[in-house]
C-alpha positions in Angstrom: 35.7 -11.6 -7.0 33.8 -12.1 -10.3 31.1 -14.0 -8.4 30.3 -10.9 -6.3 29.5 -8.9 -9.4 27.4 -11.7 -10.8 25.4 -11.7 -7.5 25.1 -7.9 -7.9 23.7 -8.3 -11.4 21.2 -10.9 -10.2 20.2 -8.5 -7.3 19.8 -5.7 -9.8 17.5 -7.8 -12.0 15.3 -8.5 -9.0 15.4 -4.8 -8.0 14.5 -3.8 -11.6 11.3 -5.9 -11.4 10.5 -4.5 -7.9 11.2 -0.9 -9.2 8.8 -1.5 -12.2 6.1 -2.4 -9.8 6.5 0.5 -7.4 7.2 2.9 -10.2 4.0 2.1 -12.2 2.0 2.2 -8.9 3.1 5.8 -8.5 3.1 7.0 -12.2 -0.3 5.4 -13.1 -1.8 8.7 -11.8 -0.3 10.4 -14.9 -2.6 8.8 -17.4 -5.5 7.4 -15.3 -6.5 10.6 -13.4 -8.7 12.2 -16.0 -10.4 9.1 -17.3 -11.2 7.7 -13.8 -12.2 11.1 -12.4 -14.7 11.9 -15.2 -16.1 8.3 -15.4 -16.1 8.8 -19.2 -16.1 5.0 -19.7 -16.1 2.0 -17.5 -13.1 1.3 -15.3 -12.4 -1.9 -17.2 -12.3 0.0 -20.5 -10.0 2.6 -19.0 -7.6 -0.1 -17.8 -7.7 -1.9 -21.2 -6.9 1.3 -23.1 -4.1 2.2 -20.6 -2.7 -1.3 -20.8 -2.5 -1.2 -24.6 -0.8 2.2 -24.3 1.7 1.0 -21.8 2.5 -2.1 -23.9 2.9 0.1 -27.1 5.0 2.6 -25.2 7.3 -0.1 -23.8 7.9 -1.6 -27.2 8.5 1.8 -28.8 10.8 2.9 -26.0 13.7 5.0 -27.2 16.0 2.6 -25.4 18.7 3.4 -22.8 18.3 6.5 -20.7 21.6 8.3 -21.2 21.3 9.9 -17.8 21.8 6.5 -16.2 25.1 6.1 -18.1 26.7 9.5 -18.3 24.1 12.3 -17.7 24.9 12.8 -14.0 28.5 11.5 -13.6 31.4 11.2 -15.9 32.0 7.5 -16.3 35.6 7.9 -17.4 36.5 9.0 -13.9 35.2 5.8 -12.2 36.4 2.2 -12.1 34.1 -0.8 -12.7 33.8 -1.7 -9.0 32.8 1.9 -8.2 30.2 2.0 -10.9 28.6 -1.2 -9.6 28.4 0.3 -6.1 26.7 3.4 -7.5 24.1 1.4 -9.5 23.3 -0.9 -6.5 22.9 2.0 -4.2 20.6 3.8 -6.7 18.3 0.8 -7.2 17.9 -0.1 -3.5 17.1 3.5 -2.6 14.7 3.9 -5.5 12.3 1.1 -4.7 12.2 2.0 -1.0 11.6 5.7 -1.7 8.9 5.1 -4.3 7.2 2.5 -2.2 7.1 5.0 0.7 5.3 7.6 -1.4 2.9 4.9 -2.8 2.0 3.9 0.7 1.2 7.6 1.5 -0.8 7.8 -1.7 1.3 10.7 -2.9 2.3 11.1 -6.6 6.0 11.9 -7.1 8.4 11.9 -10.0 10.4 8.7 -10.9 12.7 10.9 -13.1 13.6 13.2 -10.2 14.1 10.1 -7.9 16.5 8.4 -10.3 18.5 11.5 -11.1 19.1 12.6 -7.5 19.9 9.0 -6.5 22.5 8.8 -9.2 23.8 12.2 -8.1 23.9 11.2 -4.4 25.6 7.8 -5.0 28.1 9.2 -7.4 29.0 12.1 -5.1 29.5 9.7 -2.3 31.9 7.5 -4.3 33.6 10.6 -5.7 34.3 11.9 -2.2 35.7 8.5 -1.2 38.1 8.7 -4.2 39.1 12.3 -3.4 39.9 11.7 0.2 41.9 8.6 -0.6 44.0 10.6 -3.0 46.2 13.2 -1.3 46.8 15.1 -4.5 43.0 15.9 -4.9 40.8 18.3 -3.0 37.0 18.8 -2.6 37.0 21.2 -5.5 38.0 18.3 -7.8 34.5 16.9 -7.4 33.5 18.9 -10.5 35.5 16.5 -12.6 33.4 13.5 -11.5 29.9 15.1 -11.4 27.8 16.8 -14.1 26.4 19.6 -11.8 24.3 21.3 -14.5 21.9 18.3 -14.8 20.8 18.6 -11.1 20.2 22.3 -11.5 18.2 21.7 -14.7 16.0 19.2 -12.8 15.3 21.6 -9.9 14.4 24.4 -12.4 12.2 21.9 -14.1 10.3 21.3 -10.9 9.7 25.0 -10.4 8.8 25.5 -14.1 6.4 22.5 -14.1 4.5 23.9 -11.0 4.0 27.4 -12.3 3.6 26.9 -16.1 1.4 23.8 -15.9 -0.9 25.2 -13.2 -1.3 28.6 -14.9 -1.9 27.4 -18.5 -4.2 24.6 -17.2 -6.3 27.2 -15.3 -6.4 29.6 -18.3 -7.4 27.0 -20.9 -10.1 25.5 -18.6 -11.6 28.9 -17.8 -11.9 29.8 -21.5 -13.2 26.3 -22.4 -15.9 26.5 -19.7 -16.9 30.0 -20.8 -17.4 28.7 -24.4 -18.9 25.3 -23.6 -20.4 25.8 -20.1 -21.5 22.8 -18.0 -24.3 22.1 -20.6 -21.8 21.4 -23.3 -23.9 18.5 -24.7 -26.6 21.0 -25.7 -24.2 23.0 -27.9 -24.2 22.8 -31.7 -22.2 20.0 -33.3 -19.5 22.2 -34.6 -18.6 23.4 -31.1 -17.6 19.8 -30.1 -15.9 19.2 -33.5 -13.6 22.2 -33.2 -12.8 21.4 -29.6 -12.1 17.8 -30.6 -9.9 19.0 -33.5 -7.8 21.1 -31.1 -7.6 18.4 -28.4 -6.9 15.4 -30.6 -4.3 17.4 -32.7 -2.5 18.2 -29.4 -2.6 14.6 -28.3 -1.5 13.3 -31.7 1.4 15.6 -31.9 2.2 14.6 -28.3 2.3 10.9 -29.3 4.6 11.6 -32.3 7.0 13.9 -30.4 7.1 12.3 -27.0 6.0 8.8 -27.8 7.3 7.2 -31.0 9.5 9.7 -32.8 12.7 8.3 -31.3 11.7 4.7 -31.3 14.3 2.3 -32.7 12.1 1.2 -35.6 11.4 4.8 -36.8 13.5 6.0 -39.7 15.6 9.1 -39.5 13.6 10.6 -42.4 10.3 10.3 -40.5 11.8 11.8 -37.4 13.3 14.7 -39.4 9.9 15.2 -41.1 8.1 15.6 -37.8 10.7 17.9 -36.3 11.2 20.1 -39.4 7.5 20.7 -40.3 5.6 21.0 -37.0 3.3 23.9 -38.1 2.2 22.1 -41.3 1.7 18.8 -39.4 -0.4 20.6 -36.7 -2.5 22.5 -39.3 -3.3 19.5 -41.5 -4.1 17.4 -38.4 -6.5 20.0 -37.0 -8.5 20.3 -40.2 -8.7 16.5 -40.8 -9.5 15.7 -37.2 -12.1 18.5 -36.9 -14.0 17.2 -40.0 -13.8 13.6 -38.8 -15.1 14.7 -35.4 -18.0 16.6 -37.0 -19.0 13.5 -39.0 -18.8 11.3 -35.9 -21.0 13.7 -33.9 -23.5 14.4 -36.6 -24.0 11.0 -38.2 -23.0 8.5 -35.5 -24.3 10.5 -32.5 -21.2 9.6 -30.6 -20.0 11.6 -27.5 -16.8 13.2 -28.9 -15.6 14.1 -25.5 -15.4 10.5 -24.5 -13.3 9.7 -27.5 -10.9 12.6 -26.6 -10.5 11.2 -23.1 -9.9 7.6 -24.4 -7.3 8.8 -27.0 -5.7 11.1 -24.4 -5.4 8.3 -21.9 -3.8 6.1 -24.5 -1.4 8.8 -25.5 -0.2 9.5 -21.9 0.1 5.8 -21.3 2.3 5.4 -24.4 4.5 8.4 -23.4 4.8 7.1 -19.8 6.0 3.6 -20.8 8.1 4.9 -23.7 10.0 7.5 -21.7 9.7 6.6 -18.0 10.4 2.9 -18.5 14.1 3.6 -18.6 13.8 5.2 -15.1 13.2 1.6 -13.8 15.4 -0.6 -16.1 18.0 1.9 -17.3 20.3 1.5 -14.3 20.3 -2.3 -14.2 20.9 -2.5 -18.0 23.7 0.0 -17.7 25.2 -2.2 -15.0 24.9 -5.3 -17.3 26.6 -3.4 -20.1 29.4 -2.4 -17.6 29.8 -6.0 -16.6 30.0 -7.1 -20.3 32.7 -4.5 -21.0 34.8 -5.5 -17.9 34.4 -9.3 -17.9 36.2 -9.8 -21.2 39.0 -7.3 -20.5 41.1 -9.4 -18.1 41.7 -6.3 -16.0 41.0 -6.0 -12.2 37.7 -4.4 -11.4 39.5 -1.7 -9.4 41.6 -0.7 -12.4 39.1 -1.0 -15.3 38.0 2.6 -16.4 34.3 2.8 -17.4 34.7 4.8 -20.6 32.6 2.2 -22.3 29.4 3.8 -20.8 30.0 6.9 -23.0 28.9 4.9 -26.0 25.1 4.8 -26.6 23.5 1.3 -26.5 20.0 0.3 -27.6 18.0 -1.9 -25.3 17.1 -5.4 -26.5 13.4 -5.6 -27.5 12.8 -8.8 -25.4 13.7 -6.8 -22.2 11.3 -4.1 -23.2 8.6 -6.6 -23.8 9.1 -8.2 -20.4 9.2 -4.8 -18.7 6.0 -3.8 -20.5 4.2 -7.0 -19.3 5.2 -6.3 -15.7 3.9 -2.8 -16.0 0.6 -3.9 -17.4 0.1 -6.5 -14.6 1.0 -3.9 -12.0 -1.6 -1.5 -13.5 -4.3 -4.1 -13.0 -3.5 -5.5 -9.6 -1.7 -2.7 -7.6 -4.0 -1.3 -4.8 -1.3 1.3 -4.2 -1.7 2.7 -7.7 -5.4 3.2 -6.9 -4.5 5.1 -3.7 -2.2 7.5 -5.6 -4.8 8.1 -8.3 -7.4 8.7 -5.5 -5.3 11.5 -4.0 -5.1 13.4 -7.4 -8.8 12.8 -8.2 -10.0 13.9 -4.8 -8.1 17.2 -5.0 -9.7 17.8 -8.4 -13.2 16.9 -7.3 -16.0 19.2 -8.3 -18.2 18.4 -5.3 -17.5 18.4 -1.6 -16.0 15.4 0.1 -14.3 14.6 3.4 -11.0 16.4 2.9 -7.9 14.4 3.4 -5.5 17.2 4.1 -5.6 19.7 7.0 -5.2 23.4 6.3 -2.0 25.1 7.3 -0.7 28.7 7.6 0.4 28.9 4.0 -2.8 27.5 2.5 -4.9 29.8 4.6 -3.0 32.9 3.4 -2.9 31.8 -0.2 -6.7 31.4 -0.2 -7.1 34.7 1.6 -4.9 36.5 -1.0 -6.8 34.8 -3.9 -10.2 35.9 -2.5 -8.8 39.5 -2.2 -7.5 39.3 -5.8 -10.8 38.0 -7.0 -12.8 40.8 -5.3 -10.4 43.4 -6.9 -11.0 41.9 -10.3 -14.8 41.9 -9.8 -14.6 45.7 -9.2 -12.9 46.1 -12.6 -14.9 43.7 -14.8 -18.3 44.8 -16.1 -21.3 43.5 -14.3 -22.8 42.2 -17.6 -19.7 40.0 -18.2 -19.8 38.7 -14.6 -23.5 37.7 -14.9 -22.8 35.9 -18.2 -19.7 34.2 -16.9 -21.5 33.0 -13.7 -24.3 31.5 -15.9 -21.7 29.4 -17.8 -20.5 28.0 -14.5 -23.9 26.9 -13.2 -23.8 23.1 -12.8 -26.9 21.1 -13.8 -28.8 19.4 -11.0 -27.4 15.9 -10.3 -29.8 12.9 -10.7 -27.3 10.3 -9.5 -26.4 9.2 -6.0 -23.5 11.1 -4.4 -21.1 8.2 -4.7 -22.0 7.6 -8.4 -21.2 11.2 -9.5 -18.0 11.8 -11.4 -15.3 13.9 -9.8 -15.5 16.3 -12.7 -17.1 16.4 -16.2 -15.8 15.4 -19.6 -14.8 18.9 -20.6 -12.3 19.2 -17.7 -11.0 15.7 -18.3 -10.4 16.5 -22.0 -8.7 19.8 -21.1 -6.4 18.0 -18.6 -5.2 15.6 -21.2 -4.9 18.2 -24.0 -2.9 20.7 -22.0 -0.7 18.1 -20.4 0.0 16.7 -23.9 0.9 20.1 -25.4 3.2 21.1 -22.5 5.1 17.9 -22.4 5.5 18.0 -26.2 6.8 21.5 -26.2 9.2 20.7 -23.3 10.5 17.6 -25.0 11.1 19.4 -28.3 13.0 22.2 -26.4 14.9 19.6 -24.3 13.5 21.0 -21.1 13.5 18.6 -18.1 9.7 18.7 -17.3 8.4 15.8 -15.3 5.3 14.0 -16.7 4.0 13.6 -13.1 4.5 17.3 -12.3 2.8 18.5 -15.5 -0.2 16.2 -15.3 -0.8 16.8 -11.6 -0.4 20.6 -11.8 -2.6 20.9 -14.9 -5.3 19.0 -13.0 -5.0 21.3 -10.1 -5.1 24.4 -12.3 -8.2 23.3 -14.2 -9.9 22.5 -10.8 -9.3 26.1 -9.6 -10.6 27.6 -12.9 -13.6 25.3 -12.9 -14.6 26.7 -9.4 -14.1 23.3 -7.8 -12.2 24.9 -5.0 -15.0 26.9 -3.4 -14.9 28.6 0.0 -15.9 25.3 1.5 -13.0 23.3 0.2 -10.3 25.7 -1.1 -8.1 25.8 2.1 -8.0 22.0 2.2 -7.3 21.5 -1.5 -4.5 24.1 -1.5 -3.0 22.4 1.6 -3.1 19.1 -0.3 -1.4 20.6 -3.4 1.3 22.2 -1.1 1.8 18.8 0.6 2.3 17.1 -2.8 4.7 19.8 -4.0 6.6 19.6 -0.8 6.9 15.9 -1.3 8.5 16.5 -4.7 11.3 18.5 -3.1 11.6 16.0 -0.3 12.0 13.3 -3.0 15.0 15.1 -4.4 16.6 15.7 -1.0 15.9 12.2 0.5 16.9 10.4 -2.8 20.3 12.2 -2.7 21.0 11.6 1.0 19.7 8.0 1.1 21.6 6.9 -2.1 24.8 8.5 -0.7 24.5 6.6 2.5 23.8 3.3 0.6 26.9 3.9 -1.6 29.1 4.4 1.5 27.8 1.2 3.1 28.2 -0.9 -0.1 31.6 0.5 -0.9 33.1 -0.5 2.5 30.9 -3.4 3.4 31.1 -5.1 0.0 29.3 -8.5 -0.1 28.2 -8.5 3.5 26.6 -5.0 3.0 25.0 -6.1 -0.2 23.2 -9.1 1.5 22.3 -7.0 4.5 20.8 -4.1 2.5 18.9 -6.5 0.2 17.4 -8.3 3.2 16.5 -5.0 4.7 14.9 -3.8 1.5 12.8 -7.0 1.2 11.7 -6.8 4.8 10.7 -3.1 4.5 8.7 -3.8 1.3 6.9 -6.8 2.9 6.1 -4.7 6.0 4.8 -1.9 3.7 2.7 -4.4 1.8 1.2 -5.9 4.9 0.5 -2.5 6.4 -1.2 -1.3 3.3 -3.2 -4.5 3.0 -4.3 -4.2 6.6 -5.4 -0.5 6.3 -7.3 -1.4 3.1 -9.2 -4.1 4.9 -10.0 -1.7 7.7 -11.5 0.7 5.2 -13.7 -2.1 3.8 -14.7 -3.7 7.1 -18.3 -4.6 7.5 -18.8 -2.5 10.6 -18.1 0.7 8.7 -21.0 3.1 9.0 -23.1 3.8 5.9 -24.9 7.0 4.9 -28.7 7.0 4.9 -30.5 7.6 1.6 -34.1 6.8 2.3 -36.8 9.5 2.0 -39.1 8.6 4.9 -38.8 8.1 8.7 -39.6 4.4 8.5 -37.1 4.1 5.6 -34.4 5.8 7.7 -35.2 3.6 10.7 -34.7 0.4 8.7 -31.7 1.7 6.8 -29.8 3.1 9.8 -30.4 0.0 12.0 -27.2 -1.6 10.9 -25.3 1.6 11.8 -26.8 1.6 15.3 -26.0 -2.1 15.7 -22.4 -1.4 14.6 -21.9 1.6 17.0 -23.4 -0.4 19.9 -21.2 -3.4 19.1 -18.0 -1.3 18.8 -18.9 0.9 21.7 -19.4 -2.1 23.9 -15.9 -3.4 22.9 -14.3 0.0 23.5 -15.9 0.4 27.0 -14.8 -3.1 28.0 -11.3 -2.6 26.7 -11.0 0.6 28.6 -12.0 -1.1 31.9 -9.8 -4.2 31.2 -6.8 -2.0 30.3 -7.2 0.0 33.4 -7.6 -3.1 35.6 -4.3 -4.7 34.5 -2.4 -1.4 33.6 -2.2 -2.5 29.9 -0.9 0.6 28.2 -0.8 -1.1 24.8 -4.4 -2.1 24.9 -5.5 1.4 26.0 -3.5 3.0 23.2 -5.1 0.7 20.7 -8.5 1.4 22.2 -8.0 5.2 21.6 -7.4 4.5 17.9 -10.7 2.5 17.8 -12.7 5.3 19.3 -11.0 7.9 17.0 -12.0 5.9 14.0 -15.6 5.5 15.3 -15.9 9.2 16.0 -14.6 10.1 12.5 -17.2 7.9 10.9 -20.0 9.5 12.9 -18.6 12.9 11.9 -18.8 11.8 8.3 -22.5 10.9 8.7 -23.1 14.4 10.2 -21.3 15.9 7.2 -23.7 14.0 5.0 -26.8 15.6 6.5 -26.8 18.4 3.9 -27.0 16.0 1.0 -29.5 13.8 2.9 -32.0 16.7 3.5 -31.6 17.9 -0.2 -32.7 14.4 -1.4 -35.9 14.4 0.7 -39.3 14.9 -0.8 -41.6 17.5 0.7 -44.1 15.1 2.4 -41.3 13.3 4.2 -39.4 16.2 5.9 -40.0 14.7 9.3 -37.4 12.0 8.4 -34.7 14.8 8.5 -35.6 15.6 12.2 -35.4 11.9 13.1 -32.0 11.5 11.3 -30.5 14.6 12.9 -31.6 13.5 16.3 -30.2 10.0 16.1 -26.9 11.4 14.8 -26.8 13.7 17.8 -27.2 10.8 20.2 -24.6 8.7 18.3 -22.2 11.6 18.7 -23.0 11.9 22.4 -22.2 8.2 22.8 -18.9 8.6 20.9 -17.9 11.6 23.1 -18.6 9.7 26.3 -16.6 6.6 25.0 -13.8 8.9 23.9 -13.6 10.6 27.3 -13.6 7.2 29.1 -10.9 5.9 26.8 -8.8 9.1 27.1 -8.8 9.4 30.9 -8.0 5.6 31.3 -5.0 5.9 28.9 -3.8 9.1 30.5 -3.9 7.6 34.1 -1.9 4.5 33.1 0.5 6.5 30.8 1.3 8.9 33.7 2.1 5.9 36.0 -0.5 6.9 38.6 -1.4 4.6 41.4 -3.6 1.6 40.4 -7.3 1.6 41.2 -8.2 -0.4 44.3 -9.4 -3.9 44.0 -12.9 -2.9 45.2 -13.0 -0.1 42.5 -12.0 -2.5 39.7 -14.6 -5.1 40.9 -17.3 -2.5 40.8 -16.3 -1.3 37.3 -16.2 -4.9 36.1 -19.7 -5.4 37.6 -20.9 -2.3 35.8 -19.2 -3.3 32.5 -21.0 -6.7 32.7 -24.4 -5.1 33.1 -23.6 -2.7 30.2 -22.4 -5.5 28.0 -25.7 -7.3 28.6 -27.7 -4.2 27.8 -25.6 -3.4 24.6 -25.9 -7.0 23.4 -29.7 -6.9 23.7 -29.7 -3.6 21.8 -27.4 -4.9 19.1 -29.6 -7.9 18.6 -32.7 -5.8 18.3 -31.2 -3.6 15.6 -29.5 -6.4 13.7 -32.8 -8.4 13.5 -34.9 -5.2 12.9 -37.1 -6.3 15.8 -37.7 -2.8 17.0 -40.4 -4.0 19.5 -37.6 -5.6 21.6 -36.4 -2.0 22.3 -39.2 -1.7 24.8 -37.7 -4.6 26.9 -34.3 -2.8 26.9 -35.9 0.5 28.0 -37.5 -1.3 30.9 -34.1 -1.8 32.4 -33.4 1.9 32.4 -34.3 2.7 36.0 -32.4 -0.4 37.3 -29.1 0.3 35.6 -29.3 4.1 36.5 -29.8 2.9 40.1 -26.7 0.7 39.8 -24.5 3.6 38.6 -25.9 5.8 41.4 -25.0 3.2 44.0 -21.4 3.0 42.7 -21.1 6.8 43.0 -22.4 6.7 46.5 -20.0 4.0 47.5 -17.1 6.0 46.2 -18.2 9.1 48.1 -18.2 7.1 51.3 -14.7 5.6 50.5 -13.4 9.1 49.8 -14.6 10.4 53.1 -13.3 7.5 55.2 -10.4 5.8 53.5 -9.4 7.1 50.1 -5.9 8.6 50.0 -5.3 9.1 46.3 -6.8 12.3 44.6 -6.0 11.0 41.2 -7.8 7.7 41.8 -10.8 9.4 43.1 -11.0 11.9 40.2 -10.6 9.0 37.7 -13.2 6.8 39.3 -15.8 9.6 39.5 -15.0 10.6 35.9 -15.6 7.1 34.7 -18.9 6.7 36.6 -20.3 10.1 35.5 -19.3 9.6 31.9 -20.8 6.1 32.0 -24.0 7.7 33.2 -23.9 10.1 30.2 -23.2 7.2 27.9 -26.3 5.5 29.3 -28.4 8.7 28.9 -27.4 9.0 25.2 -28.1 5.3 24.6 -31.5 5.4 26.2 -32.5 8.6 24.4 -31.5 6.9 21.1 -33.6 3.9 21.9 -36.6 6.0 22.9 -36.3 7.9 19.6 -36.5 4.7 17.7 -39.2 3.1 19.9 -41.4 6.2 19.5 -40.9 6.7 15.8 -41.1 3.1 14.6 -44.4 2.0 13.0 -44.5 -1.6 11.8 -47.7 -1.0 9.8 -45.9 1.5 7.4 -43.7 0.2 4.6 -40.4 2.1 4.5 -40.2 4.3 1.4 -37.0 4.6 -0.7 -35.7 7.3 -3.1 -37.2 7.1 -6.6 -33.9 6.5 -8.3 -33.3 3.5 -6.0 -36.7 2.0 -6.8 -35.8 2.2 -10.5 -32.6 0.4 -9.9 
């Protein structure tokens, strides 16, 4: 029997490492969002600062999270074997749940996850005990469970959402009015005072949330911080403001960058110091439970776990190992980057391809906000509105679109400052605010106040925020249910269930890893279309040649797959083909969305380049639409189990596919080699291939009149031929556009900033 619990401890140690990896991947957004979004310093510098913060936070961790030992359940009501079941169920559920959110790229709270997993598992075991004891009823569950903690967490979610968003929006609005987007041009004392306020907030945050309760801190120091907060804040503000002024005035250093670096360090310290126990608290509590039981000589089913009521400090070596794992995860986890990207994109000042689709709620929230804004504008004086609007005018960007920061240094500093203050206040008042919820909602509030959510993007951004908030509540519900199910399985299945669930968890994690890796590769594949940035027609011709080669290559493959799938009734191939054309269509849509920025970057003498670029995008879209229709009707025909095409029809389609493949291969070669003169040879085949399509149509007309008996087959075949004709028309129009516009005697011009690079 003892061996089973040793195996469980070994499994919990493995799960603790896995949980650290998936937990850091999700929570990295808490402290990386502002620094990465503002591009205040290089990514490498950000990661070094965050890594040092995580390491310091881990070593100064306040030790064991009491909620893992006695915050959710009353340990004196459970036996050792029951406690081990609860802890195993919690850890297996936690890594799977957090990894699921990481794969989606959605930030969630590790605190809420662990609390509701503990609640779900302990409720499940408590119910088993109640129903096995005839003298107890369902109302006795209150003796096993600490219900007030779950209610506090739910209230904490609501409080985080409303308070963090509102205060973030107000502080950002005031900061922007005072500093504007031209904050670098303001007098030195502006930046010094702002820095004094921001760094004081962050310093107080480090002391209250980060190191006050660390094991090496004396009680006198902790009491001093807690009993004299006003004096500490006042002295810090004066000293830091003076230091900031000296740094700005004499060293000519950008003080906003310093605020962001210090703030990133502070949040990283707080994350590791407080959230670390979310990942290792449960395994260490299990180890302490085993220590208490193993020397007792009592059966595991009879040993009451009152020992968990006593506080225990975590060994420093365990904190050091955990901190190292967290730092390594920070550097190498691609899922951490995906979660950060979601938060940064929702905060972005400029327009991007929005990830979230609008819904009924987001549309009505935006509509209500516009109405409220219009009402306020009727009340506010026109002079104030004109002055405020000037403060929100953004300077003209001189960088490429992809090099622009998501938001400026002022907003990044406000994000860090407000999040630090709110978390500090909540900690001192013992309110259960989640670090993830606060940092995310502050970022969303500052985005709104900074007018990043304009009429072009508001409905998408609000939908994104609602999706993330919905995910938080889903976290609580799914954590409770999944942990309860795991506990039931482990309680009755014992060792067999333990092995089965561990194998299942490992397989699911591997599958998730492989799936994420595959999707990341697809995003970086060489065929992906690139946006044009040249400023002349000849420049666009040369620059977009790789796009045309890519579209032709992928289009050729899509057309061939549709015909082959139809010929052998391969539904799987046709379904995969539809995904490929959807991806190609989306990339072409992205290029069309880029037209606005392309035209704005053009110089006056080269405006004809815009006409050329718009025309070729139109032809590319026509090609994609034809391929999409061919792929869709082929899939629909096979999916609906309609009668197969006749052998003669398949043979004719294969013949046509062969001719098209030859045509597309020549076109691809011409564009890949930039030998635009070869396009003329391809255009010479235009009449011949049109004639071939016309002949196929005529043959089908004759078949229909004399022998065809299937209306579905006839409709499909005519649809394929007519859409193939449209595909050819779009392709030939594209080639004629290039052939007519290309001039080998003219050197392609580039944008000035590219020449400098």
